[in-house]
N, C-alpha and C positions, 0 to 999 in steps of 0.2 A: 153252203157251197164250199167245196174243198179247193184250197189254193194249190196250184202246181208248184212244186219245189223248183227253185232256181237251179240251173245246171251248175255242176261243180266247176269252179274256175280252174283254169290250167295252172300248174305250179310255176313259180318264178323261173325255175331252171329249164322250163320248156321254151323260153323266149330267147331268141338270138340277142336282143337288146341287153338282156341281163348279162350274158356272157361277154358281149362287147364292152359293157361298162366295167365288169369285173376285171377283165384284162387291161383295159385302159387305165383304170385306177392304179393297178400294180406298176405298169410301165411308166406312167406319169410320176408316181411317187418315187420310183427308183431314180428317174432322171432328175427330179427336183432335188433329191438328196445329193446327187453327184455334182450338180452345178452350184448348189449352195455351199459346198465345200470349197469352191473357188471364189466365193464372195459375191455371187450374183444370183438373181432369181431366173426362173424359166422365162419370164417376160423380158428381163434384161437380155437373156440369150437370144431371143427372137429379134430384139432391137439391134443387138450387136451383129447378128448374122445378116440382117437386112442391110445395115450400113456397110458391112464388109463387101457385099455384092455391089453396092452403089459407089464405093470408092473408085475414083478414076473414070466413072461413067460420064457420058455426055450430059446427062441430067443428074446433078448431084442430089443427094437425099435431102428432104425437107421434113418439117413436122408432119406434113400431109402424108408423106411416104410412110412414116412410122405409124401414124394414126390408122392408115389402111392395113398395114402389115400386122399391127397388134390388135386390130378390131376394137379400138378404144376411142373414147371421145378425145377431142383436141386437148382438153385440160388434163386428162389422165396420161396421155402420151407425153405432154410437157413435163409432168412429174417424173416419168421414166427418164426422159432426157436429162433433167436436172440431177437426178440420182446418179446417172452414168457420168455426168460432168463432174460431180463431186468426187467420184471414184477415180477420176483421171482417165476415163476410158473413151469419152466422146468430147469433141470440140464443136462449138457453135460459132459460125461466122456470118456476117452480113451477106445477103445475096447480092451479087453485082448488078442485077437488073431491077431489084425491088428493095428499097431501104427498109421496108417493114418486115421482110422475110429473112429467114436465116437458113443457111445450109448446114447440114450436120455431117461430120466425118469422124472416123475413128482416130484416136491418138495412136502413137506407136505402141503404147501399152495395150490399148483396146484391140489393135490389129493383131498383136501377138497372142492375145487371149483367145481369139476366135478359133484357131486350129486346136487349141487345148480343149475347149468346150465341145468342138465338133468330134474330137476323139472320144469324149465322154458320151456323147450322143450315140456314136457308133458302138461303143462298149455296152451301152444300155440296150441297144437293139440286139446285140449279140447275146447278152445275158438272157433276154426274154424270148428271142426268136431264133437263136443260134441252133437249137435242136431241130429246126425245120430245114429240109434240104433247100438249096438256093432256089430251085424252080418253084417250090411251094411258097417261099417267102415272096417271090415275084408275083405269083398268082394271087396271094392274099392282098398285096399292095394294089394290083390291078383291079381286083374286086371292089376294094374300098374306094379307089379312085373313080371307078365306074359308078358307084352309088352317089358320089359327090357330083359327078357330071349329070347323071340322070335326074337327080333332085334339084340340080342347079344351086347347090349350097355354096355360098360365098363367104359367109361369116366365119372368121378365123376362130378356131377353138381357143378358149381362154382358160379352161380349168381341166 
């Protein structure tokens, strides 16, 4: 009996996932290099940006806030906080309502660094997507956001 040959598999380049990963790797590597020049990691940037938004809010940031924003375990998020404390970018204080909890806030140095890093993020976007007309950039963002909503993805990208 003769075996039917298996169909020829489609090439890598035929898959949207391949191109998304290709672009994502380049964009992420460019941004990583930019923020590391400022002495922080991309994870640090996400933590700093999260704390920047929480500063002065009715509900101050806690370790739980960062755990969720970073998509990390409590222990891993604590290491990020400790690293940012060591760099003088984040301060930890006892929570007024719970002696076991701590609130987190940016130090003046940390607060001043966030706009610098945000400008690097903007420049990175411009470098990789600046050739697209504004309407196409917005359309791309809407398409990706729609995929996130449709699939109900909630896990924060970590790499």
